[in-house]
N, C-alpha and C positions, 0 to 999 in steps of 0.2 A: 103753466103746464099740466098736461092732463093725461094725470100717472095712472087713473083709470083704465086710459088706454094703453098708455106705455106698459103697466102692469099686463095687460092682458097678451095684448101682442108679445111682449117678454115672454108669458108662458107659453102662447101658440111657438113662438121659434122653440121655445127650451124642449117642449114635446116632440117637435120634428127632429131636433138635434141628437137627442137622447134615442130615439127609435133608427137614426140612419147611423148614431153610434153601435146602436146594440145588433143590426140586423149587415151593415153596410161596412163597417170598418173592422169586424174582428180578422178578416183575414187578409186586410191589408195594413195594418199598422201592427208596430209590437205591443204587448199585452202591456207595458210600461205607458205606453203613448197612449192605450184606449183607457188607461186610466186617470190619465191627465185630461183628456178629453171627457172623461163623464166626472169628474170632478168641477171641470167647466160648466156641464150641463145642470150639476145636483145645485152650484151656488147661485146659477142662472132661476133654477124653479125657483130657489129660498126667498131669492130677491123679488122675482116678479110679483109673490105672495105680499112680500112685504112692499110694495108699489101699490098695490090692489088696497092692503090694509090703510097706508095713509091716503088713497084716495079717500075711500071711506072716513076716517076720520077727519079728513080735511073738509068733508061737507059741515061737520058741526063747529070747524074753528077757520073759516074760509079766508081770511088776512093772517092766518100764521105763518111766518115767517122758516120758521123753526120746522114746521111740516114741508115749506116748500122746500126750503134746501136740502133737506133729509132724501127728499123724494129726487132732485136733480144728483145728488149724490149719489143717492143707491143706480139712477140707471145710469152712470157713470161708471159705476162699481160694474154693473152688470156689462157694458162694454167693454172697458177696461179688463176685469179681473178673466171673465168667460170665455170672452172675445179673444184675448192673450193663450190662453190655455187651447182654445179648437185651433189655431195659428200655430202656434208649437207642436201640437201632435199632430194635426196633417203636412204642413211644410217642414217638419223640422228646424226649424228658424229656432235656433237657442236664443238670441239676444232678446227676444218675445219676452224668457221669463224675466227681463228686467222689470218690466210692464205690469205684470200679476200684482205685485204687490201695493202698487202706485191702484190698484183696482180693490186691492184690500183693505187700505186704508180708506178710502171712497165708502167702503161698506162699512166701516169700525167707525166714523164719523156721522153718517145717515143714523145708524144706531144710537148711537149716544145723542145726536139732535132729538130724536124720537125719546129717550129717558128722559133729556131735560125738558122738552114737553109736557112729558105725563104729569114729571113730578111738581110742575108749575102749575097742573091742572088740580092733581090731587089737593097739592097747597092751597089753592083758591078755593076749592070745591070745602076742606076742611073749615078755612076761613066763613067760608058763607053758611055754614052750618051750624056755627056758633051763636 
């Protein structure tokens, strides 16, 4: 997958969604739903940067299955977590709140895979320096 493209596109959309929320939604939705919407924007931006980081690290380890799955899960997390929060805030469909934790698990699993990748590479580097 092209994680640099997905990360850049996610950041672009995140900036647009943030601007829309800040300027277009203040008088349209409740403060509580605006906070829900803003949480979606915040997590989208963090994980867009995470995707860009995965893309950069992946250049050094292009065959890493851990990074590949981390990127897929991170992008899935953006769609599920942030996407469900946007729809919840804008459409007030309460059942969408059940999807949000699935996106959160995707985020957590992605970061766990990156942690495992880093630990393996630190161990390999330490072994090679002996």
